[in-house]
C-alpha positions in Angstrom: 172.1 136.3 72.4 170.9 133.4 70.3 170.8 131.2 73.3 168.7 133.8 75.1 166.4 134.0 72.2 166.0 130.2 72.3 165.3 130.4 76.0 162.7 133.1 75.5 161.0 131.0 72.8 161.1 128.0 75.0 159.5 130.0 77.9 156.9 131.4 75.5 156.1 127.8 74.4 155.9 126.7 78.0 153.5 129.6 78.8 151.3 128.8 75.8 151.3 125.1 76.8 150.4 126.0 80.4 147.8 128.5 79.3 146.3 125.8 77.1 146.3 123.3 79.9 144.6 125.8 82.3 141.9 126.6 79.7 141.3 122.9 79.3 141.1 122.4 83.0 138.7 125.3 83.4 136.5 123.9 80.6 136.6 120.4 82.2 135.7 122.0 85.6 132.8 123.9 84.0 131.6 120.7 82.4 131.9 118.9 85.7 130.0 121.6 87.6 127.3 121.4 84.9 127.1 117.6 85.3 126.9 117.9 89.1 124.1 120.5 88.8 122.3 118.2 86.3 122.7 115.2 88.6 121.4 117.2 91.5 118.4 118.4 89.6 117.8 114.8 88.4 118.1 113.6 92.0 115.6 116.2 93.1 113.2 115.2 90.4 113.6 111.5 91.3 113.0 112.3 94.9 109.7 114.1 94.0 108.8 111.2 91.7 109.4 108.6 94.4 107.3 110.7 96.9 104.5 111.0 94.3 104.7 107.3 93.7 104.5 106.5 97.4 101.5 108.9 97.7 99.8 107.2 94.8 100.6 103.8 96.2 99.1 104.8 99.6 96.1 106.3 97.8 95.7 103.0 95.9 95.9 101.0 99.1 93.2 103.2 100.7 91.0 102.8 97.6 91.5 99.1 97.6 90.6 98.9 101.3 87.5 101.0 100.6 86.6 98.6 97.7 86.9 95.7 100.1 84.8 97.4 102.7 82.1 98.1 100.0 82.2 94.5 98.8 81.6 93.3 102.4 78.8 95.8 102.8 77.3 94.8 99.4 77.4 91.1 100.5 75.7 92.0 103.7 73.0 94.0 101.9 72.6 91.2 99.4 72.0 88.7 102.2 69.5 91.1 103.8 67.8 91.4 100.4 67.6 87.7 100.0 66.2 87.3 103.5 63.7 90.1 102.9 62.5 88.5 99.6 61.9 85.2 101.3 60.0 87.0 104.1 58.0 88.8 101.5 57.0 85.6 99.8 56.0 84.0 103.1 53.9 87.1 104.0 52.1 87.1 100.6 51.2 83.5 100.9 50.1 83.8 104.6 47.0 85.9 104.1 45.4 88.8 102.4 45.2 90.6 105.8 49.0 90.8 105.9 49.1 92.5 102.5 49.9 95.9 104.1 52.9 94.4 105.9 54.1 93.0 102.6 53.8 96.4 101.0 55.9 98.0 103.7 58.5 95.2 103.3 58.5 95.7 99.5 59.3 99.4 100.1 62.2 98.4 102.3 63.5 96.1 99.6 63.2 98.8 97.0 65.2 101.1 99.3 67.8 98.4 99.8 68.0 97.9 96.0 68.7 101.7 95.7 71.4 101.3 98.3 72.8 98.3 96.4 72.7 100.2 93.1 74.5 103.1 94.8 77.1 100.8 96.3 77.6 99.0 93.1 78.2 102.3 91.3 80.7 103.4 94.0 82.4 100.0 93.8 82.7 100.3 90.0 84.1 103.8 90.3 86.6 102.8 92.9 87.7 99.8 90.9 88.3 101.9 87.9 90.2 104.5 90.0 92.3 101.8 91.6 93.2 100.3 88.2 94.2 103.7 86.9 96.4 104.5 89.9 98.0 101.1 89.6 98.8 101.8 86.0 100.2 105.3 86.9 102.4 103.7 89.7 103.8 101.2 87.1 104.6 104.0 84.7 106.4 106.0 87.5 108.4 102.9 88.5 109.3 102.3 84.8 110.5 105.9 84.5 112.4 105.8 87.8 114.1 102.6 86.7 115.1 104.1 83.4 116.7 107.0 85.2 
């Protein structure tokens, strides 16, 4: 009977030990599932961040391309303006009778100046936008590298 009591106690201890191990395994499994879920969420967020960064980079590339196009257009307009100024001087010196032509040419020059002013404003705006997007891309890259 004493031996049976010892066996019963030993079985109780084994049950308690097994119960404790099972609880610990369940807790570890719960923690692991939580970590898997957190990693999955983090992966999704990183995927979105990378997609956003790629979109920003593409937008920056397009903005830079537009800036380059505007710079070329501005150069062309500046050359036209210089040519028109030279033509205006020649016409003013030529004769008083050509004064009407010079007035028309001056109006064209003024119109081109307005175009230049407008293009310069657009160019300044695009340069600022491009610098801001470049800074945002760098911040996203830094965040992505930290993760």
